[in-house]
ZAMARGU-4260 file (C-alpha; in steps of 0.2 Angstrom, whole numbers, plus 5000, padded with zeros to 4 digits):
<rodrens>
0) 5000/5000/5000 | 5007/5017/4995 | 5007/5032/5007 | 4993/5041/4998 | 4982/5026/4999
5) 4986/5024/5018 | 4982/5042/5021 | 4966/5040/5011 | 4961/5026/5023 | 4965/5036/5038
10) 4954/5050/5031 | 4940/5038/5028 | 4940/5032/5045 | 4940/5050/5051 | 4926/5055/5040
15) 4915/5040/5046 | 4919/5044/5064 | 4914/5063/5062 | 4898/5058/5053 | 4892/5043/5064
20) 4879/5053/5074 | 4868/5047/5081 | 4880/5033/5086 | 4868/5023/5096 | 4863/5005/5094
25) 4844/5003/5093 | 4841/4985/5088 | 4840/4970/5100 | 4843/4953/5092 | 4830/4940/5090
30) 4834/4922/5093 | 4833/4909/5080 | 4826/4891/5082 | 4844/4886/5085 | 4845/4898/5100
35) 4858/4910/5092 | 4854/4928/5087 | 4846/4929/5071 | 4853/4942/5058 | 4843/4958/5057
40) 4847/4958/5038 | 4854/4945/5026 | 4860/4952/5010 | 4862/4940/4995 | 4875/4947/4983
45) 4892/4955/4987 | 4893/4965/4971 | 4893/4984/4971 | 4874/4984/4976 | 4877/4972/4991
50) 4892/4981/4998 | 4884/4998/4996 | 4868/4992/5005 | 4879/4985/5019 | 4888/5002/5020
55) 4871/5010/5022 | 4866/4999/5035 | 4881/5002/5045 | 4878/5021/5043 | 4861/5018/5051
60) 4868/5008/5066 | 4862/4991/5059 | 4877/4980/5062 | 4870/4963/5064 | 4869/4958/5046
65) 4879/4947/5033 | 4882/4948/5015 | 4884/4932/5005 | 4890/4929/4987 | 4892/4913/4978
70) 4907/4919/4969 | 4925/4918/4976 | 4932/4934/4983 | 4936/4947/4969 | 4924/4939/4956
75) 4907/4946/4963 | 4896/4954/4949 | 4900/4954/4931 | 4917/4964/4931 | 4929/4950/4929
80) 4917/4937/4922 | 4905/4941/4908 | 4908/4960/4907 | 4917/4961/4890 | 4920/4980/4889
85) 4937/4988/4893 | 4930/5001/4903 | 4914/5006/4912 | 4901/5014/4901 | 4896/5027/4914
90) 4906/5043/4914 | 4920/5043/4927 | 4913/5056/4938 | 4897/5046/4942 | 4898/5041/4961
95) 4891/5025/4968 | 4893/5015/4983 | 4902/5030/4992 | 4884/5036/4997 | 4891/5054/4995
100) 4906/5052/5007 | 4919/5061/4997 | 4934/5050/5003 | 4925/5035/4998 | 4922/5039/4980
105) 4931/5030/4966 | 4940/5046/4961 | 4948/5047/4978 | 4953/5029/4977 | 4960/5032/4959
110) 4970/5047/4964 | 4977/5039/4979 | 4982/5023/4969 | 4988/5031/4952 | 4990/5050/4956
115) 4979/5065/4953 | 4987/5068/4935 | 4982/5050/4930 | 4964/5054/4935 | 4964/5070/4925
120) 4970/5061/4909 | 4958/5046/4912 | 4943/5045/4900 | 4933/5031/4907 | 4936/5019/4922
125) 4944/5002/4917 | 4933/4988/4923 | 4947/4979/4932 | 4951/4995/4942 | 4932/4996/4947
130) 4933/4978/4953 | 4949/4983/4963 | 4940/4998/4970 | 4925/4988/4976 | 4936/4976/4985
135) 4945/4990/4994 | 4929/4999/4998 | 4921/4984/5007 | 4937/4981/5016 | 4940/4999/5022
140) 4921/5001/5027 | 4922/4983/5035 | 4906/4976/5027 | 4905/4958/5033 | 4905/4946/5017
145) 4905/4927/5016 | 4910/4921/4999 | 4907/4904/4991 | 4889/4903/4998 | 4873/4902/4988
150) 4856/4904/4995 | 4845/4889/4988 | 4829/4891/4998 | 4820/4905/5008 | 4805/4899/5019
155) 4795/4908/5033 | 4797/4903/5051 | 4783/4903/5064 | 4792/4917/5074 | 4792/4930/5060
160) 4809/4926/5054 | 4815/4920/5037 | 4826/4904/5036 | 4838/4905/5022 | 4846/4888/5017
165) 4864/4891/5011 | 4875/4880/5002 | 4894/4882/5004 | 4910/4872/5002 | 4907/4865/5019
170) 4889/4859/5016 | 4872/4866/5019 | 4867/4877/5034 | 4852/4888/5038 | 4853/4906/5043
175) 4839/4915/5051 | 4836/4933/5047 | 4822/4946/5050 | 4824/4953/5032 | 4832/4947/5017
180) 4838/4958/5002 | 4841/4950/4985 | 4855/4961/4978 | 4858/4949/4964 | 4861/4960/4949
185) 4855/4955/4932 | 4848/4938/4936 | 4839/4943/4952 | 4822/4937/4946 | 4825/4927/4931
190) 4839/4922/4919 | 4847/4927/4903 | 4836/4926/4888 | 4838/4917/4871 | 4825/4921/4858
195) 4812/4907/4856 | 4818/4903/4838 | 4835/4899/4845 | 4831/4889/4861 | 4831/4872/4852
200) 4850/4875/4847 | 4863/4866/4858 | 4874/4876/4870 | 4890/4872/4859 | 4882/4883/4845
205) 4871/4896/4854 | 4875/4905/4871 | 4870/4920/4880 | 4881/4935/4883 | 4884/4930/4901
210) 4890/4913/4898 | 4909/4908/4897 | 4915/4909/4879 | 4932/4903/4873 | 4935/4918/4862
215) 4953/4913/4857 | 4945/4897/4849 | 4935/4908/4838 | 4949/4914/4827 | 4944/4912/4809
220) 4926/4907/4814 | 4910/4915/4809 | 4901/4923/4824 | 4883/4930/4824 | 4878/4941/4839
225) 4859/4944/4841 | 4855/4961/4848 | 4861/4978/4847 | 4863/4985/4865 | 4879/4989/4873
230) 4882/4971/4879 | 4879/4964/4862 | 4892/4976/4855 | 4904/4971/4868 | 4903/4953/4864
235) 4905/4957/4846 | 4920/4967/4849 | 4928/4953/4859 | 4925/4940/4846 | 4932/4952/4833
240) 4948/4955/4843 | 4950/4937/4844 | 4950/4935/4825 | 4932/4931/4821 | 4921/4937/4808
245) 4906/4945/4816 | 4888/4948/4810 | 4878/4958/4822 | 4859/4956/4819 | 4848/4971/4825
250) 4829/4968/4824 | 4826/4987/4823 | 4827/4997/4808 | 4841/5007/4816 | 4853/5004/4830
255) 4850/5013/4846 | 4863/5027/4849 | 4854/5038/4862 | 4858/5033/4880 | 4842/5036/4890
260) 4850/5033/4906 | 4860/5049/4904 | 4844/5059/4903 | 4837/5052/4919 | 4853/5054/4929
265) 4847/5069/4939 | 4842/5069/4957 | 4823/5073/4955 | 4821/5058/4944 | 4832/5046/4953
270) 4825/5050/4970 | 4807/5052/4966 | 4803/5041/4951 | 4796/5028/4963 | 4784/5041/4970
275) 4775/5043/4954 | 4759/5034/4951 | 4758/5018/4940 | 4753/5027/4924 | 4769/5037/4924
280) 4781/5024/4930 | 4775/5012/4917 | 4776/5025/4903 | 4794/5031/4908 | 4801/5014/4910
285) 4793/5005/4895 | 4800/5019/4884 | 4817/5017/4892 | 4818/4998/4892 | 4811/4997/4874
290) 4824/5009/4868 | 4837/4998/4877 | 4854/5004/4883 | 4864/5014/4870 | 4882/5012/4868
295) 4896/5025/4869 | 4907/5030/4854 | 4922/5019/4859 | 4911/5004/4859 | 4906/5007/4841
300) 4924/5011/4836 | 4930/4995/4844 | 4919/4985/4832 | 4920/4996/4816 | 4939/4996/4816
305) 4938/4978/4810 | 4935/4973/4792 | 4926/4957/4798 | 4912/4967/4807 | 4895/4968/4798
310) 4880/4976/4805 | 4863/4971/4799 | 4849/4982/4804 | 4830/4977/4802 | 4835/4959/4804
315) 4825/4950/4817 | 4827/4931/4817 | 4814/4922/4807 | 4820/4904/4809 | 4836/4895/4814
320) 4842/4877/4811 | 4857/4867/4815 | 4867/4862/4799 | 4881/4850/4805 | 4892/4860/4816
325) 4885/4877/4811 | 4869/4887/4813 | 4859/4894/4798 | 4849/4910/4803 | 4836/4917/4792
330) 4831/4935/4793 | 4822/4947/4781 | 4839/4954/4775 | 4847/4937/4771 | 4853/4920/4778
335) 4868/4920/4789 | 4879/4905/4794 | 4888/4904/4810 | 4900/4893/4820 | 4893/4901/4836
340) 4878/4912/4840 | 4879/4924/4855 | 4863/4931/4861 | 4864/4949/4869 | 4845/4950/4871
345) 4844/4954/4890 | 4835/4946/4904 | 4818/4937/4906 | 4808/4936/4922 | 4806/4919/4928
350) 4802/4918/4946 | 4799/4899/4946 | 4816/4897/4939 | 4824/4904/4955 | 4826/4890/4967
355) 4828/4902/4982 | 4810/4908/4978 | 4802/4891/4975 | 4791/4893/4991 | 4783/4909/4984
360) 4786/4911/4966 | 4768/4908/4961 | 4762/4922/4972 | 4774/4936/4968 | 4764/4950/4960
365) 4769/4957/4944 | 4765/4973/4935 | 4752/4964/4925 | 4743/4959/4941 | 4743/4977/4947
370) 4741/4989/4931 | 4733/4988/4914 | 4741/5001/4903 | 4732/5008/4888 | 4732/4997/4872
375) 4746/5007/4864 | 4757/5006/4879 | 4756/4987/4882 | 4771/4976/4883 | 4769/4958/4889
380) 4787/4955/4894 | 4788/4971/4905 | 4772/4966/4913 | 4781/4951/4920 | 4793/4962/4931
385) 4789/4961/4949 | 4777/4974/4957 | 4787/4980/4972 | 4781/4990/4988 | 4789/5006/4992
390) 4803/4998/5002 | 4808/4987/4987 | 4799/4972/4995 | 4790/4959/4985 | 4771/4960/4986
395) 4758/4946/4985 | 4747/4942/4970 | 4734/4935/4982 | 4734/4943/4999 | 4737/4932/5014
400) 4744/4917/5005 | 4762/4922/5007 | 4763/4937/5019 | 4781/4934/5024 | 4787/4940/5007
405) 4785/4957/5013 | 4802/4954/5022 | 4811/4950/5005 | 4817/4965/4997 | 4823/4966/4979
410) 4838/4977/4974 | 4842/4970/4956 | 4838/4974/4938 | 4821/4967/4941 | 4816/4982/4952
415) 4817/4993/4936 | 4799/4995/4932 | 4795/5000/4950 | 4810/5010/4955 | 4818/5015/4938
420) 4838/5014/4938 | 4842/5007/4955 | 4847/4989/4958 | 4860/4988/4944 | 4865/5005/4941
425) 4880/5015/4947 | 4873/5032/4944 | 4857/5029/4955 | 4866/5022/4970 | 4867/5038/4980
430) 4848/5040/4980 | 4842/5021/4978 | 4852/5013/4992 | 4847/5026/5005 | 4829/5023/5000
435) 4831/5004/5002 | 4840/5006/5019 | 4826/5018/5025 | 4813/5005/5020 | 4823/4991/5029
440) 4825/5001/5045 | 4807/5007/5045 | 4801/4989/5045 | 4813/4984/5059 | 4808/4999/5069
445) 4790/4997/5067 | 4790/4979/5071 | 4799/4982/5087 | 4788/4997/5092 | 4781/4989/5108
450) 4799/4986/5114 | 4804/5004/5110 | 4789/5010/5120 | 4794/5000/5135 | 4812/5006/5134
455) 4806/5024/5133 | 4794/5022/5148 | 4809/5014/5158 | 4821/5028/5153 | 4827/5038/5168
460) 4844/5044/5164 | 4845/5062/5172 | 4855/5076/5163 | 4857/5087/5178 | 4859/5085/5197
465) 4848/5098/5206 | 4853/5103/5224 | 4837/5107/5232 | 4836/5121/5245 | 4832/5116/5263
</rodrens>
């Protein structure tokens, strides 16, 4: 560790000490069936969202929590796995997990690590550096994380607790918690999607953009990428750089070059979108999600510099068939042969496909259950997003069947329809995480209100000693 970074860590500790008021514990642990104190909050996912939520809880004097992640340390989230862009797409000045503490911003870490001049000359943040920053962040703020642990089941307990079955290297255990937060990123309530016309193809010929790909083996091969969002272009560029010929098929008449998430990055929208009625929330997010995420100029340039790159607009897949060890794809603009197809077509909601939700998947309310938009605004895919309460909690489709899901809070991309950019967006963290933490602490406080009342009635600490005149 260099002197600048050591000095920064000293400053972080000093800043957190100075802003810790009111530094007073206020939660009493509840006992689980095993006789041990149950967690107040269990956070599933130790990526950028999970550690930011943990930091937010610490700032609210909620210390009895744990963050789990199924990945090994350092490989949480997409940054060193399926993210295939050299740099983050967000502008470098966007803040995130720091929650508005200046010494905890990425810029502070970068300047301490590489120098202020290096920061000034930086265009966008290298994704490897972002991963390093997140590890530093979780260490310096002391968020408790346990890696190599996957939650495979959540069930209610008679005493109001939730039981999370956790599978790890040492076997299966049960953790008890008052509240559970699913900070599980892209796959939080479903999985990566393959278009219906491609689902019959074997995995050796067709993969999603989140799967492991041996790009080096694609040298001299023909690759077709389905989709024209930023991630699709990232996969196309990685294949091109490996020496493949790439055809990118965009179903729209023109690729999306406007980035709607830049427009909505202002405090009013980020903080108060979820306060809007369903009409406005649906209208905004339907428009944003149908536009998809635009890509920055460097992403386009990364593909366009290769002679083997071919963009085909207005080319939805009409049919696909396996021909030997290749795939033949038919579109309105022609037929394309591929040695590998990579689908950059996003996420589909599939509650039943998440085994941790097997006890409640059938009763999780969706937007279709709660809101019927005008005919010209309908979108069946977006209607399958979960309809969340104002504290990010799951809600019931049929009231009374699974009331315990109000203690399961979702902070992932599936929260988008209810909260806008939130659970998977760096630019929304400084407003979204405090909103979630406030919802968690509200629930914990209100559930204990009788105990707080008894504590208040018993409070007799005197501020002054008064000498009475005889």
